[in-house]
KEKOL-220746 format. One line per 4 residues: number of its first residue (from 1); their letters; for each residue x, y, z of C-alpha. Coordinates in steps of 0.1 Angstrom, whole numbers, plus 2048, in hexadecimal, padded with zeros to 3 digits. Layout:
N
NUM = A = X Y Z  ...
end
This chain:
716
1 = MSAL = 724 7CA 701  72B 7A6 70C  749 7A0 724  74D 77D 71B
5 = SVAV = 751 76D 6F7  754 746 6F2  763 734 6DA  75F 70C 6D3
9 = ADGV = 777 6F6 6C2  77F 6D4 6C5  766 6CE 6E5  779 6EA 6F9
13 = AVVT = 76A 70B 6FC  782 72A 701  76D 745 718  77F 764 714
17 = FDLP = 779 77F 72D  77E 7A4 723  76B 7BC 735  763 7DB 71B
21 = GEPV = 76F 7F9 725  782 7F1 741  7A9 7EB 746  7A4 7CB 75B
25 = NKFS = 78A 7AC 75F  76E 7B1 77B  752 79F 789  731 7B3 78A
29 = AAVV = 70E 7A8 789  70E 7AE 763  730 795 761  71D 77D 777
33 = AEFV = 6FF 77B 763  716 778 745  72A 75A 753  707 746 75C
37 = AVFD = 6FC 749 737  71A 73E 72C  719 720 749  6F8 715 738
41 = RLEA = 701 718 717  71F 700 71B  70F 6E9 731  6F4 6E3 717
45 = DASV = 70C 6DC 6FC  716 6BA 6FB  733 6C0 6E2  742 6D5 6FC
49 = QGAV = 75A 6BF 710  76F 6D9 723  775 700 729  78E 719 72C
53 = LISG = 78C 739 73F  7A5 755 731  7A8 777 733  7A7 792 717
57 = KPDT = 7BB 7AB 72B  7E0 7AF 72B  7F3 7A8 746  7D0 7A0 75D
61 = FIAG = 7BB 780 760  79E 78B 778  7A3 7AC 790  785 79F 7A6
65 = ADID = 767 7AA 7AE  757 7CE 7A3  75C 7E5 7C4  740 7F9 7B8
69 = QFLT = 728 7DC 7C1  731 7DE 7E7  723 802 7E7  701 7F4 7DC
73 = FTSA = 6FD 7DD 7F8  6E1 7E6 812  6E9 7D1 82C  6FC 7B3 839
77 = ADAA = 6E2 79C 82E  6E7 7AB 80E  709 7A7 80B  705 783 819
81 = RQSA = 6ED 77C 7FD  703 785 7E2  71F 771 7EF  70B 755 7EC
85 = EGHQ = 702 75A 7C6  728 75D 7C2  728 738 7D1  70F 72F 7BC
89 = LMNR = 723 73B 79D  744 72C 7AA  731 707 7B1  726 709 78A
93 = LEQG = 748 70D 77E  756 6F2 797  73A 6DD 797  72B 6DB 773
97 = RVPW = 72E 6C3 759  748 6D4 746  76B 6D4 754  77A 6FB 755
101 = VAAI = 7A1 704 752  7A9 726 75E  7C5 735 74A  7D7 74E 761
105 = NGAC = 7EB 76B 750  7F3 78B 768  7E1 793 788  7C8 778 794
109 = LGGG = 7B9 78D 7B1  799 788 7C9  77C 779 7B5  791 76F 79A
113 = LEAS = 7A6 758 7AE  786 748 7C0  77A 743 79A  79C 733 793
117 = LACA = 798 71F 7B2  775 70F 7A9  788 705 785  791 6E1 782
121 = YRVA = 7B5 6EA 775  7C9 70C 778  7E6 714 762  7F9 734 765
125 = GDSA = 810 74A 750  833 749 75B  836 770 75C  840 78B 777
129 = KTVL = 81F 797 771  80E 77C 77A  802 77C 7A4  7E4 76B 7B4
133 = ALPE = 7D2 778 7D5  7B3 77C 7EA  7B9 79F 7F3  794 7A5 804
137 = VQLG = 7A5 7AA 826  7B7 7C8 818  794 7D8 814  785 7CB 836
141 = LIPG = 772 7AE 825  777 787 81F  77A 775 801  74F 771 7FA
145 = AGGT = 751 75A 7DA  75F 738 7EF  784 744 7F3  786 73A 818
149 = QRLP = 777 719 80D  789 70B 7EE  7AE 71F 7F6  7B3 707 813
153 = RTVG = 7AA 6E7 801  7C0 6F2 7E5  7DE 6FF 7F8  7DB 6EE 819
157 = LQAA = 7CC 703 838  7F1 71A 844  7F7 725 81F  7D5 72D 81A
161 = LDMI = 7CF 740 83B  7F2 753 832  7E2 75F 814  7C1 769 81E
165 = LTGK = 7CA 779 841  7E7 78F 82C  7D6 795 809  7F9 791 7FA
169 = NVRA = 802 786 7D9  810 767 7D0  823 764 7B2  823 74B 793
173 = RKAL = 840 734 7A0  835 732 7C5  811 72F 7BB  819 70F 7A6
177 = KSGL = 82E 704 7C3  813 702 7DA  7F9 6F4 7C3  7E7 717 7C0
181 = VDEL = 7ED 711 79E  7F1 6EF 788  809 6FA 76E  821 714 766
185 = VHPN = 828 71C 73D  835 737 726  81B 752 724  81B 74E 6FC
189 = ILRE = 80F 728 702  7F7 72E 71D  7D7 72D 708  7E3 70E 6F4
193 = IAVQ = 7EC 6FB 713  7CE 701 727  7B8 6F9 70B  7CD 6D6 70B
197 = RAKE = 7C5 6D3 72D  7A1 6D8 72A  7A1 6BA 70F  7B1 6A4 729
201 = LGTG = 797 6AD 744  77A 6A9 72A  789 686 721  790 67C 743
205 = KLAR = 7B2 67B 73D  7BD 68E 758  7A8 68F 776  790 6AD 781
209 = VRAR = 799 6A6 7A7  7C1 6A3 7B2  7D5 6A0 7D2  7DD 6BE 7E1
213 = KSGA = 7FF 6C6 7E3  809 6C5 80A  82B 6C5 81B  82F 6AC 838
217 = TGAL = 82C 6C6 852  80E 6D6 844  7FC 6B4 840  805 6A7 864
221 = LENN = 7F2 6C9 871  7D9 6CF 85C  7C9 6AB 858  7C1 6A4 87E
225 = PVGR = 7AB 6B9 894  7C7 6C4 8AE  7E0 6D0 893  7C2 6E6 882
229 = AVVF = 7BC 6F6 8A5  7E4 6FC 8A9  7E6 70F 889  7C3 722 88D
233 = RQAR = 7CF 72C 8AF  7F1 738 8A3  7E1 749 888  7CA 75B 89E
237 = EMTM = 7E3 766 8B4  7F9 773 898  7DD 787 889  7D2 798 8A8
241 = KKSR = 7F7 7A3 8AF  7FA 7B4 88F  7DA 7C2 88B  7D5 7CD 8B2
245 = GHYP = 7AF 7C0 8AA  7AA 7DC 891  7A1 7C7 875  782 7AF 879
249 = ALLA = 785 7A0 85A  7A3 790 863  791 77C 87F  773 777 868
253 = ALEA = 78B 768 84F  795 751 867  773 748 874  765 741 84F
257 = VAAG = 784 72C 849  782 716 86A  75C 70F 861  762 700 83F
261 = FHGS = 77C 6E3 855  763 6E5 876  742 6DE 864  736 6D4 843
265 = VADG = 73B 6E0 820  71B 6F5 821  723 702 844  744 70F 836
269 = FATE = 737 725 817  716 730 82D  72F 73D 845  744 74F 82D
273 = ARLF = 728 75C 823  719 76D 841  73A 77C 84E  73E 789 82C
277 = GEMS = 721 79B 82F  727 7A7 853  748 7B2 849  73B 7C8 82C
281 = FTAV = 728 7DE 847  745 7E2 85C  753 807 863  777 7F8 85C
285 = SKQL = 76E 7EA 838  75A 80E 82E  77D 820 835  791 808 822
289 = IFLF = 77E 809 803  77E 82C 806  7A6 82B 805  79E 811 7E5
293 = YATT = 78C 82C 7D5  7A2 848 7E0  7C1 836 7D0  7AF 829 7B3
297 = SLKK = 7A4 851 7AD  7C8 85C 7B3  7D7 845 795  7C1 859 77D
301 = DTGV = 7CD 87C 78B  7EB 88F 774  7EF 8A5 791  7E7 8C2 77E
305 = TGDA = 7C2 8D3 77D  7B3 8D7 757  7BF 8C6 737  7DF 8B6 741
309 = PAPG = 7FE 8B7 72D  80C 897 71F  823 88D 73A  84A 889 72B
313 = RIGR = 859 86E 729  874 864 744  88C 849 733  8A9 84E 74C
317 = IGVL = 8AF 85F 76D  8D0 870 77D  8CF 870 7A6  8E5 88B 7BA
321 = GTGF = 8EE 879 7DA  8F7 855 7E2  8E8 852 802  8CE 83F 80D
325 = MGAG = 8B1 854 800  8C7 856 7DC  8CC 830 7DC  8A9 827 7E5
329 = IAAI = 8A0 83E 7CB  8B7 830 7AF  8AF 80B 7B9  887 810 7B4
333 = SAMQ = 88E 822 795  8A4 807 787  88A 7EE 793  874 7FC 776
337 = GIPV = 890 7FA 75E  89A 81F 761  8BC 825 759  8CD 83C 776
341 = RFKD = 8EC 84E 778  8FA 854 79A  90D 872 7A7  921 879 7C4
345 = TKHA = 93F 88E 7CD  958 86E 7D4  95D 84E 7C5  959 839 7E3
349 = QVAK = 935 84B 7EB  929 842 7C6  935 81E 7CC  924 81C 7EE
353 = GIGA = 904 82B 7DC  905 810 7C2  90C 7F6 7E0  8EA 800 7F2
357 = VRDV = 8D6 7FB 7CE  8E5 7DB 7CC  8DB 7D2 7ED  8B7 7DB 7E8
361 = LKDR = 8B4 7CA 7C7  8C5 7A9 7D7  8AA 7AA 7ED  891 7A7 7D4
365 = LIKK = 8A5 788 7C5  8A8 777 7EA  884 77A 7EB  881 76A 7C9
369 = QVTR = 86D 788 7BC  889 78C 79F  89E 775 78C  8C4 776 78D
373 = QQFE = 8C0 783 76A  8A9 7A1 773  8BF 7A7 790  8DD 7AA 77D
377 = DQLS = 8C9 7BD 760  8BD 7D6 77B  8DB 7DC 78C  8F2 7E2 76D
381 = LVSG = 8D7 7FF 765  8E8 815 782  909 826 77B  91C 840 78F
385 = TVDY = 933 85F 78C  942 87C 79F  940 895 782  923 89C 76D
389 = TGFA = 92B 884 74F  90C 875 741  8F4 88C 750  8F2 8A1 72E
393 = NIPM = 8D3 893 721  8C2 883 740  89F 893 745  898 895 769
397 = LVEA = 8B2 897 781  8A5 88B 7A8  8BD 8A0 7C5  8C2 88A 7E4
401 = VFED = 8DE 89D 7F3  8E3 8AA 817  8C8 8BF 825  8D9 8E0 822
405 = LAVK = 8C8 8FD 80D  8EB 90A 803  8F4 8E4 7F7  8D8 8E1 7E4
409 = HAVL = 8DC 903 7D4  8FE 8F9 7CE  8F6 8D7 7BC  8D8 8E6 7A9
413 = REAE = 8EC 902 79B  90A 8EA 78D  8ED 8CF 77F  8DB 8EC 76D
417 = AVLP = 8FE 8F3 75A  8FE 8D0 74E  8D8 8C5 748  8C2 8D0 728
421 = PTAI = 8AD 8ED 731  88C 8D8 730  899 8BC 749  888 8BC 771
425 = FATN = 89B 8C4 78D  889 8AE 7A7  893 8B5 7CA  88E 899 7E4
429 = TSTI = 88C 8AD 804  876 8A8 821  87C 8C9 832  887 8E6 821
433 = PIHS = 869 8FA 80B  86D 8F3 7E3  86A 915 7DB  889 91C 7ED
437 = IAAA = 89D 905 7D9  890 910 7B8  89B 933 7C1  8C0 928 7B5
441 = SRDA = 8B2 91A 793  8B6 92A 772  893 920 76D  87B 91A 78B
445 = SRVI = 860 909 777  876 8EA 771  87D 8E5 798  863 8CF 7A9
449 = GMHF = 867 8B9 7CB  864 896 7CE  862 88E 7F4  867 867 7F5
453 = FSPV = 862 853 815  87E 83C 825  883 81E 81F  87B 82C 7FB
457 = HKMP = 875 808 7EB  860 803 806  84B 81F 810  82D 824 7F3
461 = LLEV = 828 84A 7F5  83B 865 7E1  832 88A 7E8  834 8A0 7CC
465 = IVTP = 836 8C4 7D5  833 8DF 7BE  837 908 7C1  822 920 7AF
469 = QTAR = 83F 921 791  840 8FE 789  836 8F4 767  81A 8DF 761
473 = DVVA = 82E 8C8 74B  843 8C4 768  82B 8BB 780  81A 8A1 767
477 = TTVA = 838 892 75E  844 88D 782  821 87D 78A  826 865 770
481 = FGRK = 846 85B 776  83E 858 79B  825 840 795  83E 82D 778
485 = LGKT = 850 827 79B  837 818 7AA  82E 836 7C0  80F 83F 7CE
489 = VIVV = 811 866 7C5  800 883 7D9  804 8A7 7C9  806 8C3 7E1
493 = NDAP = 810 8E8 7E2  830 8F3 7F1  831 8FC 818  848 8F5 835
497 = GFYV = 847 8CF 83A  82E 8CC 81B  814 8B6 826  820 894 836
501 = NRIL = 838 8A3 84B  822 8C0 854  808 8A8 865  824 893 876
505 = APYI = 837 8B2 888  817 8B6 8A0  815 892 8A7  837 88E 8AD
509 = NEAG = 83A 8AF 8C1  820 8A0 8DB  82E 882 8DE  84C 895 8E8
513 = KLLD = 837 8AA 8FF  829 88E 910  84B 884 917  850 8A6 924
517 = DGAR = 832 8A0 93A  840 880 948  82F 868 935  841 843 92D
521 = IEAI = 851 83B 908  843 81B 90F  820 82A 914  81F 842 8F5
525 = DKAM = 829 827 8DE  812 80D 8E6  7F3 826 8E6  7FB 830 8C5
529 = LDYG = 800 80C 8B7  7E0 806 8C8  7D1 824 8B5  7DF 811 895
533 = FPVG = 7FC 820 88B  818 809 87F  834 817 894  835 82C 8B2
537 = PVTL = 83C 84F 8B5  85A 84D 8C7  867 82D 8BA  863 843 89A
541 = LDEV = 879 85F 8A5  894 845 8AA  88D 835 887  88D 858 876
545 = GLDI = 8AC 866 889  8AB 87E 8A3  8C2 895 88F  8A9 897 874
549 = AGKS = 88C 897 889  89C 8B6 89A  8A1 8CA 87E  87F 8C6 871
553 = GGIM = 873 8CD 88D  889 8F0 88F  879 8F6 86E  856 8F1 877
557 = AAAF = 856 907 895  866 923 882  84A 920 86A  82E 917 882
561 = GDRM = 838 92C 8A4  832 91B 8C6  819 903 8B7  831 8F0 8A7
565 = QPSS = 84D 8F3 8C5  85F 8D5 8C4  85E 8C1 8E7  87C 8C9 903
569 = TLGR = 881 8A9 901  88B 8A3 8E1  8A1 8BF 8E4  8B6 8B4 900
573 = VLAA = 8B8 88F 8F5  8C4 89A 8D5  8DE 8B4 8E7  8EB 893 8F9
577 = GRLG = 8FA 888 8D7  8DD 86C 8D6  8D4 865 8AF  8BB 84D 8B5
581 = RKGK = 8C2 827 8A2  8D9 833 88C  8F0 83C 8A7  8E4 81D 8BE
585 = QGFY = 8D8 836 8D6  8B7 849 8DB  899 842 8EC  89A 820 8E9
589 = LYDE = 8B8 807 8EE  8C8 7F6 8CD  8E2 7DC 8CB  904 7E0 8B6
593 = HGKK = 8F1 7D4 898  8D5 7F0 89F  8B9 7D9 8AC  8A0 7E7 8C0
597 = GGVD = 8A0 7DC 8E5  88C 7EC 900  886 811 90E  8AA 820 918
601 = ETVY = 8A2 82C 93B  8BE 843 93D  8AD 85A 921  893 865 93E
605 = QFTP = 8B1 87A 94D  8AA 892 92A  884 89C 933  87C 8B9 94C
609 = TGSS = 86B 89C 963  88D 887 964  884 862 972  864 86B 97E
613 = RKEF = 846 85E 966  821 85E 967  808 84A 95A  7F1 859 93D
617 = SASE = 7D6 847 92F  7DB 836 90B  7B6 84C 902  7C7 86F 90D
621 = IQER = 7E9 865 8FA  7D5 859 8DB  7C3 878 8DB  7DB 893 8E2
625 = LSLA = 7F0 880 8C3  7D5 87C 8B1  7C0 899 8AF  7E3 8AD 8AB
629 = MINE = 7E5 89E 886  7C3 89E 87D  7BF 8C2 888  7E1 8CA 872
633 = AVRC = 7D2 8B7 853  7B3 8C9 854  7C9 8EA 852  7DB 8DA 835
637 = VEEG = 7BC 8DC 81F  7B1 8FF 82F  7D1 90E 825  7CF 8FB 7FF
641 = ILRA = 7ED 8E6 806  7DA 8CA 7FD  7C6 8CB 7DD  7AE 8B0 7E8
645 = PRDG = 7A6 8A3 80A  7AA 87E 7FC  7CF 887 7F6  7D2 890 81C
649 = DIGA = 7C3 86D 824  7D7 85C 80F  7F9 86E 814  7F2 867 83A
653 = VFGI = 7EB 842 835  808 838 81E  81E 852 82A  820 84E 84E
657 = GFPP = 809 833 856  7ED 844 863  7D5 823 86B  7C5 819 849
661 = FRGG = 7A3 80E 858  79E 830 866  79C 83F 840  7B6 85A 847
665 = PLRA = 7B8 879 85E  79B 88F 846  789 86E 846  789 86B 86C
669 = VDTM = 77A 88F 86B  75C 87F 859  75B 863 871  75C 87A 890
673 = GAAA = 746 896 886  758 8B6 883  742 8C4 89F  74D 8AA 8B7
677 = LVTR = 771 8AF 8A9  770 8D6 8B1  767 8D0 8D5  782 8B5 8DE
681 = LEAL = 799 8CC 8CE  78B 8EB 8E2  790 8D6 901  7B4 8CD 8FA
685 = NTRF = 7BC 8F2 8EE  7B0 8FC 90F  7C8 8E2 923  7E6 8ED 908
689 = PGRY = 7E1 910 8FC  7E9 913 8D7  7F1 8ED 8D1  7CA 8E4 8C7
693 = APAA = 7B9 906 8BA  7A3 8F3 8A1  7A5 8FE 87E  78D 917 86F
697 = RLKA = 785 901 854  779 8E8 871  766 8FF 881  755 907 860
701 = MAAA = 74F 8E6 85A  73E 8E3 87D  727 901 878  71C 8F4 856
705 = NETF = 71A 8CC 85F  733 8C5 842  748 8A6 837  769 8A6 824
709 = YPTT = 756 889 810  736 881 802  71D 86B 81B  710 859 7FD
713 = GKPV = 718 846 7E0  744 841 7D8  754 851 7F5  76B 863 7DD
end
């Protein structure tokens, strides 16, 4: 079946891209061949004066390249050759007799944006769903169809580098302001206006080449060699600071863009093709592409095995508890147009919770992600009460009260007296086993865990926790609702710490043990930042709150014994009344506004070694912390807490920032090799008895030379 259809009228060809059997349009070898045939046809038809490229998919223009084709590359040279073929396609779009207009509505990503940049004119639908981006660096790649060359010529060097190096989305109105698109219209008249512009281009009324938009500062920097050198140097410094050198595609992208400025046009395109090929065969790209496939497959996972029941419709929710987590849950629900009924014990607490929701929503207004009307509409969806009025017909209640089993039992019983029997009671807990909470329920099959991560509106992961009693329709409905909230959802079986906090516990504990042993706070944090975590473990303790970390640590120690025993230092610091950032006193110094400063040297008085500090190599710190986490992740597979290794890697990357370029803790096992990992763990366990005993599953994998993932074909 053809992906392209062509309709010619009054000198304009409207080419509709609608890839059969796919939710979005993607470039593949077959699609490229179709485009070549269309170019040949239109170029040969003298009656065609202009052409429009439009999508037949709702809310999506072109999502980019078909990632499957990246798995077919046989070498860096092969990948470079395919990039060069992409250049030829885009050159025909740009330089042919027939001028093209891109009619963009919805997502215009990667190769889709590169195709648009090659068009003579770009009209975009003025819609919240219209976003433009070059996200290739998120796959460890660089744009390979001319993006590093055409984007700087279109929006200027600084704006182009910002887009290419971050992969971030640019919304329609900002795209118009920067010159990324030429015109913004209502989606209902997008086709009509695009056809009109194609006619004007064909008759010469509208010039094919127009002056680029550029601010005075941008022009001053970019139009001379010295200014460009400053821009490139600053971009490189910022890139190295943020990436710590772990993502080679970022530097490759800078090199490709620079080649287009410092050499000929041909040099720029040749450099892009070469570097695209080289990046396609880096270990980093392979891990990031694995994560792409993992998250894609997860989106299709209903959360239950076999034939899944249809998820129930959650048209409104109740939220018990208006604190930080409750407010975050209410805010993201309102963002999706879902009415929320708040409840707390006092009117002042309800008001404070609604105020916190307002702050989250207003931040999006300030950033121009929503209009004033959208902000007000979303805020109006949140109402509050100190009793259970308005809860009688709520299909799902999310409980986010204090982490105390007795309190949770009390609110569960109260709520069930009001809620319909079919309602789902979802508890947002990070420490208490779900079956313990469900024990107080009239119907344990309707109780499920929804572990959100803080801050709720920023953290992408949702951990859904099920017990043997949880009904299948409850699981399917909760997973579907979590996705509706925009979350990446993993389903795990009930156990102490669930999955994410379970693997975080030995990692944090080992950081504390290093403090016990005399390591410096900044050395521990720097080592793990260099390893690839977004924040150091000691900083994380301060951010989470030492009281919360202490309580969680006690629960894990009770469940797993000496292997999970918290450090002496953490207990002493907590006993001294230090709570971390929220108390403006922890391992680091904080000003009156809570802004973090340097290490609080007085905290060393609470360590067993006092002010005396020892030097530990970064490699030892990294090994002790990372292998403790990786070994625990294997145990979670072994014990059936995880349904699949994929879920463990996604949970670690999206929940606690395990370095994406390493793929996740279970992918790291495959990278290192199970046998080599067992050897390293046994050596550590000799030094620290009981803390590093290799998981039985890991030893079995080492003996059988097994991996968690297939070594050929799709990684998931």
